[in-house]
N, C-alpha and C positions, 0 to 999 in steps of 0.2 A: 504494500500500500504506500503510495507516495506520501512524503512528509508534508505537513501543512506549511504553507508559505511563511507564516509568522514564526514557526520553529526554526526554519532555515535562516530567516532574517536575524533572529536573536543570536543564532550560532555565529553568523558572519560578523555581527557587531561585537560579540565576545572575542573573536579572533582579532578583530581590529584593535580592540582595547588592550589585548594581552600579547600583541606581537613581540614586545620586548622580552618575553620569557619563553618564546617558542623557538625551537631549533630551526634554523634556516631563515628566521626573520621574515622580512618582507618578501623575499623570493619564494618562500613557502606559502605564506598566507595569500599573496596576490594570485597565485594559481587557483586557490580555492575560491576566492572572490569571483574570478572569471568563470569558473566551472559551475558555480552554484547560484549565480545571479541572472541566469538566462530568462527565467520566468518573470514576467512583468509583475506578477503578484508579489514576488519576493521584494522587488523594488518598492512597490506600494506599501508593503509592511515596514520596510526600512524607513520610509518617510515619516512614519508614526512614532519611531523610537528616538530617544534622546541621542543626539549626535549622528543619527542615521543619515541625515542629509549630507554630512561631511563624508561618510563612507560612500554614498552614492556618487558624489563628485569624484572621489578617488577611483571608483570602479569605471566611471566614464573616461577618466584620464588614461586608465590602463587600456581600455578598449580602443581609444583613439590613437594610442601610441605616444601620447604626450608624456606619459610617465613610464619609464622602463619597468620591466617586470620584477626587478630587484630593488625597487625604490618607492618613494612616495613624495609628493609635493610638500615642502616645508610647511606651507600654510594649512595643510590637512592632517598634520601629525596629531594623533590623539593626545589629550592632556597637554596640549601646547608644546609637545616635544619633551616634556620633563621626565617622561618614563621611557624614552627611546634609547637611552644610553648615549645620545649625542650631546655635545656641549652646546647648549642653547643659552646664550648670554644676552641679557637685555640691559642696556645702559641708559640711565636717566641723566640729563644735563642738570646742572645746578639749579637752573630755572624750573625745570620740570619737578625736581625733588622738592623745591621750596613750595611750589604750587600744590603738590600732593600732600606735603606735611601740613600745610595750612588747612586743606580740606579735611584731613584726618582729625585734626584738633577740633574741628567744628562738627564732626559726624555724629548724627543721631540715628539709632537703629530703627528707623521707620521707613515706609515706602518713599516718603518725601526726601529723607536723608540719603537713601540709597540712590534715588534718581539724581540728586545733586552731585553725588560722587561720580556716577556714571557719565555725566555730561560735561565734566571739566575736561579741557583739551588734552591734558597728559594721559588721562584714562582712555579717551576716545581713540588715541593713537594705537592702542593695543587691540582694537576690534573685539571679536567674539570671545577671545581667550584672555580677556583683561584680568580676571581674577588670578590665574596661575602665572601669567607673564609678569604682572606687577609684583607679585609675591617673589618671583625670581629676581627681579631688578632691585629689590630692597632687602634682600636676604641678609646683607651685612649690617643692617641698621636694626638692632633688636627692638628699639622703642617703636619705630614705624611699623615693623613687622607685627608686633603685638596688636597695634591699632588696626592694621590691615586685616588681621584675623577676625576682628569684630565685623568688618565690612563683608568679608567672605561668608561668615556665619549668617549674617542677616540676609544676604543675597540667596544663600542656599535655603534658608527657612521660608522665605516668601515664594521661591520657585516651587518648593514642595507643597506649600499651602495652596498655590494655584493649581498644581498638578492634581492634588488630592481632591479638591473641589470639582475640577473638571471631570475626573474619573467618576465621582459620585453622581454627576449629572447625566452620565451616559447609561445606555442599556447594559445590563449585566452580561458579560461575555467571558469566555475562558481566557481570552487574551488579556483582558483587563485584570482578571483575577491573578494571572501569572505575573503581570507587571506590578501589581500591588504587593504580592508576596515577595518579589525580588527587592522591592524598595522599602519593605516594612521596617527594617532596622533604621533606615534614615528617617522615616516618618515618626518612629518611636523616639528618636533623638531630638528632632526639630519641632514637631507639632506642639509638644508641651510648652514651648516658648510662647504660644498664643493663649496660654491660660485655659480657662474653661472651654472657650471656643475650640481651641486646639485639641483638648481632650475629647470633646464631643465628636470632632471630625475623625479622630483616631479610632474611637469606638465604632463609628459608622464604617470605616475602612475594614476593621476586623469583622464586623457583621457582614459586610459586602463579600469578603472572601469566604467566610464560613457558609454563606447561603448557597454557594455554588459547589461546596465540597461534597 
């Protein structure tokens, strides 16, 4: 019996995220991406998964020949390249560092505070991987790094909040259940930050999962 497209998509995404610990590296996993992504349904499922669109872009690059079969475009590295074993260094100018330090001193862990951080010029330079890339760029400054952790934690919490509420608004499916189960440790870590409202959403997620068991 053919495997369901969402199962294949999740496996490909796992390979993409774990390439740094797989024998053969990109040369090995890229062959799998090409072999197992022929079905348009697999691509459609990838579009629904976190970072799935980045993997789709990588697969398209492989198929077009833009990216060699033993490589990946730097902009599409998972985790911003921080898990790839490559030396990815991000340098901030004195002006950039001063701008970021000022914003961190004023940061409030609210949606408004998060949006303010995300829209300052120095952060916008880093694109979609701003959390990890800026963390890398200030790794030697312990004080800034500690303040940045609060930004990263806030961003993660609100993304999980939005994800949880979106899933709860959808029709119960096996795919949603699998996604919630995979992300449950993070939900249990971050949703309590929202107090009673977060605990209520967490309870609904647990009920959501058990109702399909």
